[in-house]
PLY file of the C-alpha trace (Angstrom):
ply
format ascii 1.0
element vertex 347
property float x
property float y
property float z
element edge 346
property int vertex1
property int vertex2
end_header
24.53 66.85 2.36
24.55 63.44 3.92
24.09 61.47 6.84
26.86 60.98 9.27
25.85 57.29 9.55
28.00 55.94 6.84
27.37 52.88 4.77
24.19 50.97 4.52
21.78 49.48 7.10
19.00 46.92 6.28
20.36 47.10 2.54
19.47 50.60 2.21
22.61 52.72 0.95
22.90 56.36 2.06
22.99 57.28 -1.85
19.43 55.55 -2.31
18.17 56.74 0.87
18.72 60.44 -0.28
17.65 60.04 -3.89
14.32 58.06 -3.52
12.27 60.50 -1.43
9.91 62.35 -3.96
9.89 66.06 -2.95
11.85 65.68 0.26
15.50 64.53 0.84
16.09 63.22 4.11
19.20 63.51 6.24
19.11 62.93 10.07
21.76 65.68 11.28
24.19 63.30 13.15
27.87 63.38 13.38
30.06 60.69 14.58
31.32 62.62 17.47
27.75 62.45 18.92
27.54 58.84 18.83
26.16 57.18 21.86
27.66 54.08 23.28
25.73 50.84 22.80
23.33 52.74 20.48
23.15 53.49 16.74
20.87 54.76 13.96
18.83 51.75 12.87
17.12 51.87 9.51
14.49 49.88 7.63
12.85 50.11 4.11
9.64 48.55 2.76
7.17 49.24 0.22
3.67 50.41 1.57
0.73 51.93 -0.24
2.55 51.68 -3.46
5.29 53.98 -2.26
8.70 53.39 -0.50
8.63 54.02 3.29
11.71 54.53 5.52
12.17 54.17 9.26
15.12 55.67 11.04
15.41 55.09 14.86
18.08 56.92 16.80
19.45 56.08 20.24
18.23 52.44 20.99
20.50 49.54 20.81
20.05 47.32 17.65
17.84 44.57 19.41
15.51 47.04 20.68
15.31 49.16 17.62
14.56 45.99 15.51
11.66 45.10 17.67
10.40 48.63 17.66
10.43 48.93 13.85
8.92 45.27 13.50
5.97 46.51 15.68
5.80 49.69 13.56
5.79 47.80 10.27
3.02 45.43 11.77
0.88 48.41 12.55
1.29 50.21 9.32
0.87 47.13 7.13
-2.34 46.37 8.81
-3.84 49.83 8.25
-2.49 50.09 4.66
-3.94 46.78 3.79
-7.38 47.60 5.20
-7.41 51.04 3.30
-5.94 49.98 0.05
-8.17 50.19 -2.93
-6.07 47.47 -4.70
-6.58 44.70 -2.24
-9.50 42.30 -3.04
-11.51 41.48 0.11
-10.60 44.11 2.30
-13.12 46.97 3.52
-12.70 49.30 0.48
-13.44 46.48 -1.84
-16.46 45.74 0.16
-17.57 49.29 -0.17
-17.11 49.01 -3.75
-19.04 45.79 -3.97
-21.94 47.26 -2.02
-22.13 50.68 -3.62
-25.76 51.55 -4.07
-26.97 48.68 -1.87
-26.10 49.06 1.80
-23.62 50.60 4.22
-20.66 48.69 5.43
-19.47 48.64 9.04
-15.97 50.18 9.33
-13.57 50.11 12.37
-12.72 53.24 14.22
-9.13 53.74 12.38
-11.10 53.79 8.90
-13.92 55.82 10.22
-11.53 58.56 11.37
-9.80 58.54 7.89
-13.34 58.76 6.11
-14.51 61.44 8.56
-11.38 63.56 8.05
-11.59 63.06 4.25
-15.22 64.37 4.15
-14.31 67.29 6.43
-11.70 68.30 3.79
-13.73 67.65 0.98
-16.46 70.17 2.32
-13.73 72.74 3.19
-12.18 72.60 -0.17
-15.56 72.71 -2.03
-14.61 69.41 -3.57
-10.90 70.17 -4.46
-10.21 66.88 -2.31
-12.50 64.07 -3.09
-11.93 60.47 -1.89
-14.60 59.49 -4.54
-12.03 60.24 -7.30
-11.34 56.41 -7.14
-14.24 56.13 -9.70
-12.06 57.47 -12.34
-10.54 53.95 -13.14
-8.90 54.35 -16.54
-5.71 56.20 -15.41
-2.52 54.42 -15.17
0.46 56.46 -14.01
3.34 53.93 -13.87
5.52 55.18 -16.67
6.04 51.61 -18.12
2.46 51.36 -18.91
1.10 54.75 -18.70
-2.51 55.19 -19.65
-4.61 58.40 -20.48
-8.36 57.45 -20.68
-10.40 58.60 -23.54
-12.44 61.52 -23.10
-15.67 59.69 -23.45
-14.58 57.33 -20.62
-13.89 60.17 -18.32
-17.07 61.69 -19.15
-19.01 58.57 -18.16
-17.33 58.10 -14.96
-17.15 61.60 -13.69
-20.74 61.51 -12.44
-19.50 58.89 -10.15
-17.18 61.49 -8.42
-18.94 63.34 -5.70
-18.03 63.43 -2.04
-21.57 64.13 -1.17
-22.65 60.64 -2.47
-20.28 59.15 0.34
-22.35 58.78 3.57
-20.19 58.30 6.76
-22.35 57.46 9.81
-20.06 58.06 12.89
-22.89 56.74 15.27
-23.49 53.53 13.48
-19.90 53.40 12.28
-20.65 52.71 8.77
-19.94 54.20 5.40
-22.13 53.82 2.07
-21.41 54.90 -1.33
-24.72 55.92 -2.79
-24.27 54.82 -6.43
-23.46 51.75 -8.12
-19.96 52.05 -9.64
-18.75 54.58 -7.22
-15.18 53.77 -5.87
-12.81 55.21 -3.21
-9.23 56.16 -3.36
-7.92 56.94 0.13
-4.36 57.38 -1.03
-4.37 61.13 -0.40
-6.02 60.93 3.10
-4.90 57.56 4.65
-1.06 57.86 4.25
-0.39 60.12 7.07
-2.54 58.28 9.60
-0.66 54.92 8.58
2.54 56.51 9.30
1.34 57.84 12.59
0.44 54.44 13.53
3.82 53.42 12.87
5.44 56.48 14.85
3.07 55.52 17.75
4.47 51.79 17.86
8.04 53.13 17.77
7.25 55.25 20.90
5.63 52.48 22.60
8.74 50.45 22.34
11.08 53.29 23.67
12.03 55.03 20.69
12.22 58.54 21.85
13.81 59.89 18.34
12.62 58.46 15.09
11.69 59.49 11.57
9.27 57.75 9.17
9.17 58.96 5.61
6.63 57.71 3.26
6.45 59.06 -0.48
6.75 62.68 0.57
5.26 62.72 3.97
7.57 62.74 6.81
7.00 62.35 10.49
9.66 63.00 13.07
10.04 62.70 16.82
12.77 63.78 19.25
16.15 65.08 18.48
18.64 62.58 16.94
21.91 62.89 19.15
20.43 65.64 20.74
20.43 67.91 17.68
17.52 67.71 15.14
16.33 66.08 12.16
17.14 67.74 8.76
14.74 67.51 5.90
15.94 68.89 2.57
13.24 70.18 0.29
13.49 69.66 -3.45
12.64 72.05 -6.22
9.58 70.70 -7.95
10.69 72.39 -11.06
14.04 70.66 -10.92
13.95 67.80 -8.54
17.75 67.17 -8.44
18.05 70.73 -6.79
17.54 71.63 -3.31
15.49 74.70 -2.15
16.75 74.50 1.47
16.78 72.47 4.53
14.16 72.26 7.16
15.52 71.53 10.83
12.98 69.78 12.68
12.73 68.46 16.57
10.19 67.32 18.65
6.91 66.04 17.11
6.52 67.61 13.62
5.09 66.70 10.11
6.32 67.65 6.69
3.77 66.92 3.84
4.68 67.50 0.25
2.84 67.13 -2.90
4.24 67.47 -6.48
3.54 67.19 -10.06
6.52 64.95 -10.76
5.70 62.18 -8.53
3.91 59.43 -10.32
4.10 61.44 -13.78
4.57 60.85 -17.18
4.87 62.41 -20.64
2.71 61.36 -23.60
2.65 63.15 -26.98
4.48 66.06 -25.43
1.86 66.51 -22.48
2.70 65.97 -19.04
0.15 64.08 -16.65
0.58 63.44 -13.04
-1.66 61.55 -10.42
-3.53 64.26 -8.49
-6.58 64.44 -10.31
-9.11 67.32 -10.46
-12.31 65.69 -9.24
-14.26 68.33 -11.18
-12.55 67.58 -14.60
-11.19 64.14 -14.36
-7.96 65.56 -15.45
-4.60 66.17 -13.67
-4.83 69.59 -11.80
-2.91 72.28 -13.65
-2.81 75.07 -11.03
0.23 74.05 -8.97
3.46 72.24 -9.36
4.35 71.64 -5.82
3.18 72.16 -2.12
5.35 71.66 1.17
3.42 71.94 4.51
5.05 71.88 7.98
3.22 71.41 11.22
3.35 69.91 14.58
0.12 67.95 14.12
-0.51 65.73 11.18
-4.10 66.04 11.04
-3.71 69.77 10.33
-2.08 69.09 6.94
-3.44 65.75 6.25
-4.75 65.64 2.45
-4.34 69.40 2.37
-1.51 69.40 -0.29
-3.57 67.51 -2.73
-6.48 69.81 -2.20
-4.13 72.78 -2.82
-2.70 71.27 -5.78
-6.12 71.11 -7.34
-7.52 74.50 -6.00
-4.66 76.63 -6.82
-2.44 79.07 -4.84
-5.11 81.70 -4.31
-7.30 79.25 -2.58
-4.25 77.62 -0.82
-3.24 81.03 0.64
-6.71 81.77 1.90
-6.88 78.53 3.77
-3.34 79.11 5.18
-4.69 82.40 6.56
-6.84 80.35 9.03
-3.98 78.15 10.02
-1.46 79.90 12.09
0.40 76.65 13.03
1.05 75.69 9.44
4.05 76.79 7.39
4.04 76.50 3.56
5.86 76.48 0.41
3.66 76.93 -2.69
4.91 76.62 -6.20
2.40 77.73 -8.83
1.81 76.52 -12.43
4.23 79.06 -13.66
6.96 78.20 -11.37
6.40 81.30 -9.07
7.16 80.40 -5.36
5.42 81.62 -2.20
6.37 80.90 1.38
4.74 81.77 4.46
6.92 83.65 6.88
7.49 80.65 9.09
8.58 78.66 6.16
10.99 81.30 4.98
12.32 81.45 8.54
12.52 77.80 8.79
14.37 77.48 5.48
16.69 80.30 6.26
17.63 78.70 9.52
18.15 75.22 8.35
0 1
1 2
2 3
3 4
4 5
5 6
6 7
7 8
8 9
9 10
10 11
11 12
12 13
13 14
14 15
15 16
16 17
17 18
18 19
19 20
20 21
21 22
22 23
23 24
24 25
25 26
26 27
27 28
28 29
29 30
30 31
31 32
32 33
33 34
34 35
35 36
36 37
37 38
38 39
39 40
40 41
41 42
42 43
43 44
44 45
45 46
46 47
47 48
48 49
49 50
50 51
51 52
52 53
53 54
54 55
55 56
56 57
57 58
58 59
59 60
60 61
61 62
62 63
63 64
64 65
65 66
66 67
67 68
68 69
69 70
70 71
71 72
72 73
73 74
74 75
75 76
76 77
77 78
78 79
79 80
80 81
81 82
82 83
83 84
84 85
85 86
86 87
87 88
88 89
89 90
90 91
91 92
92 93
93 94
94 95
95 96
96 97
97 98
98 99
99 100
100 101
101 102
102 103
103 104
104 105
105 106
106 107
107 108
108 109
109 110
110 111
111 112
112 113
113 114
114 115
115 116
116 117
117 118
118 119
119 120
120 121
121 122
122 123
123 124
124 125
125 126
126 127
127 128
128 129
129 130
130 131
131 132
132 133
133 134
134 135
135 136
136 137
137 138
138 139
139 140
140 141
141 142
142 143
143 144
144 145
145 146
146 147
147 148
148 149
149 150
150 151
151 152
152 153
153 154
154 155
155 156
156 157
157 158
158 159
159 160
160 161
161 162
162 163
163 164
164 165
165 166
166 167
167 168
168 169
169 170
170 171
171 172
172 173
173 174
174 175
175 176
176 177
177 178
178 179
179 180
180 181
181 182
182 183
183 184
184 185
185 186
186 187
187 188
188 189
189 190
190 191
191 192
192 193
193 194
194 195
195 196
196 197
197 198
198 199
199 200
200 201
201 202
202 203
203 204
204 205
205 206
206 207
207 208
208 209
209 210
210 211
211 212
212 213
213 214
214 215
215 216
216 217
217 218
218 219
219 220
220 221
221 222
222 223
223 224
224 225
225 226
226 227
227 228
228 229
229 230
230 231
231 232
232 233
233 234
234 235
235 236
236 237
237 238
238 239
239 240
240 241
241 242
242 243
243 244
244 245
245 246
246 247
247 248
248 249
249 250
250 251
251 252
252 253
253 254
254 255
255 256
256 257
257 258
258 259
259 260
260 261
261 262
262 263
263 264
264 265
265 266
266 267
267 268
268 269
269 270
270 271
271 272
272 273
273 274
274 275
275 276
276 277
277 278
278 279
279 280
280 281
281 282
282 283
283 284
284 285
285 286
286 287
287 288
288 289
289 290
290 291
291 292
292 293
293 294
294 295
295 296
296 297
297 298
298 299
299 300
300 301
301 302
302 303
303 304
304 305
305 306
306 307
307 308
308 309
309 310
310 311
311 312
312 313
313 314
314 315
315 316
316 317
317 318
318 319
319 320
320 321
321 322
322 323
323 324
324 325
325 326
326 327
327 328
328 329
329 330
330 331
331 332
332 333
333 334
334 335
335 336
336 337
337 338
338 339
339 340
340 341
341 342
342 343
343 344
344 345
345 346
């Protein structure tokens, strides 16, 4: 499987485009016979939020596509910088510095992210928890991987409790109740950041576009009148594909897996989705893929499912008729909702 637009654009070769997506391999379903005079598929790639982000715009002449993507990068970079826990001087840093002391005013975009994260934390009974950033000892880069000592985890675990993050929508403030608390918004901020990029593309005339960011994919429109194709990797064997999703209109695919940002030390595998109750990587799931029309419906949900396990995941999905899901449990057993099964069969 590959893209019909051959060669490379903005320095991104087709092979690399296909290989670097974590749980999702992307291929806009285009053929040269469908080409539109004066327009092309334009692509751009940068690193945001510690992950590779790809943009593809179909149907716009190159100058307009370049302007649209520049606007998208500007909006996404601004939001990513605001909500990164690694950027000194931003609002997240201010919340850390003032933890236990005073509330911090936050702008509407960040307030929406914090509110969504707290709602998911309550719904998942703490399986999702933004205050997991208080577990500071973990390092998941393979070149310098670190497993914190049990004593360090035990000392920091009391700082992990979503109920000690106070979000006040009236005063538009956020407050970490205890000194030493930290936020990690990576599991809840990425989709809103990508949504901002897609909104900028639409405002600049892109009727058909795709944004992929580390396993989360937003699509809009129908490239060349057909549809976007997103190939789903097997979390047990990432080089293999489980099937292909054909998407059109507004849609989101959100994937979480235990091999993205993972390492093996002394024969044991560690991945970056931490269980807020233990301070250790979750052990109940290997991978989750969710498909919906609305990004808000699945934002952060994959991480919560990875921690809570397949029984809880299926229970939550029972109340979400608009979400299709593929779950792979710790033993490698796969479960698909009827909608996901139909999507993969039709792809």
